[in-house]
Structures are given as structure tokens and as C-alpha cells.
N, C-alpha and C positions, 0 to 999 in steps of 0.2 A: 587457412581460416583467417578471416578479416579481423583485425584488432579494432575494437570499438573504443572511442575516446572516453566514454562514460559507462560505468557498469550498469546503470539503470536501462541503457539501450540494449543490453544483451538479453534477448528473450529466449535463449536456449534453456532447457530444463536442467542441464548439467550444472552442478554446483561449481562456482568459481573457487579457485584456491583460497582456503581459509574462510570460506563463507559459512555463516552460522544462521540457522532459521529459528524464529520464535513465533509462537501463536499470538495473534492479535487479540487483546482483551475485548470481550464482547462478541468476538467472531471465532470462538473456539471451534475447530473442525471445519472452518470455512476459509480462513486466510492466514498466511504467514508472511512476515517481513524479515529480510535478511540484514545482516550488519553492513552490507554493501548497498542497501537502499532498494533492493529488488523486492517485488511483491508478487506472491503467487496465490492463486485460488486453489484450494485442495479438491481432489477428486471426490465427487459425491453424487447422490441420486436426489432428484427433486420430484415431488408429487405434483402432478398437474391436474387442475380441476376441469380441463377441457375435454376429458374423456379420451385423450390421445395416449394415455399411459404415462409411466414415469419417464423422466428425462435424465440421461446420464451425462454429467459434466466432467470432462477430463481436467487434468491439472495443468493449466497454462501459467506462464509468467505474464503478469498484466502489463499492458502498455500504459505508461504514465503520461499525464498531460502537464504542460507548462502553464502555470497561472501567473498572471501579472496583476498585481494589486497595489493600491496606494497605501503607503505607510503613513498613518495618521500622525505619527510623532515627527518624522523628518520631512513629510510632504513629498518625499521621493517615491519611486516605485520599487517594489520588491518582487522578486521572481521566485517561485517555488514549484516543486514537483508535487503532484497530487494524484491520487487514484480513488476511484469511486468503488465502494464496497456495498454489497447488498446482502441483507438477511431478513427473512420474513417480510418480503415486499417493501422493506424500508432501505433507502439509500443513504449512505454516510460518506462524506468527503472530508478527509483530513490530510494535511500535507505529509508526505513521506518522511520529511525531516522530523516531524513531531513523533511519528511512530518509532523511528530509529532511536531518537534521543530517549524516549520513554522506555523502550525495551532494552537498550544496550548501554545507556549512559547513566541515567538516574530517573527513577519513577517520579511522576508528578501528576497533578490533577489535569487531565486532558481537556476538561471543560474550561479551564482558566486560560482565556485568550490573551492575558497579559504576559504569559510565558512565551517568549519567542525563541524558537529553535533554529539556529543557523547551521547548515551542514554543508 
């Protein structure tokens, strides 16, 4: 087995040693985030309006994207991992560090953009 340098790159469904999963607020029964920063979509059925019948979605570990943005305070660049989550045809993108901090370190108002989570 190949050793990956970063846990978020590991897309296998097997739990990593000591990995704990928690439900994402607002996405109960849709997504979970682990204390290692991995994100998985939970297995579920989706009703389709196209007449093609229901769609069965398996449980994958989601591939994360690297976002580079300007830090307004330092005028330097910040790099963060993020994943896009969908529910009821709405897409939400929040950095993985914010979810891990909120779920495993200390609860805070996720809409408060002044709280910066570094992970």
C-alpha cells in the first residue's frame, strides 16, 4: 500500500487509525467529516424528476480542492482545502478546516467569516 503524505488525499473507505466521523450540521444523513479532515457523502437514494427512476448514490470519500485566496488583513495569499456539498439542489462550499474546527475543537457561528481556522 502506498503511504500518502496527507490524510485528505486518502480516498479509501476504510477508516484510518483513530479516525472519528461526525455529521455535518445542516447536512444530517448527507455528509460526515472526520477528525483527519476527510469528508464523505453518505449512501442514499435521490428522487429524480426526469422519469428515469430513483438514483442510488454510494458512499464515497470526496476529493477536496485547493483554494488560493487573498488574505485581506495581511495582503498575502492563504491556501485552504474545501469541498462542495449539495442538498436540495443547493451547493455549499466551506473549507474543511472550518468543519473540523467546528466539529472537533470548539463550536462557533459558521457564518462568522471573521473566525479563521488554521489546520
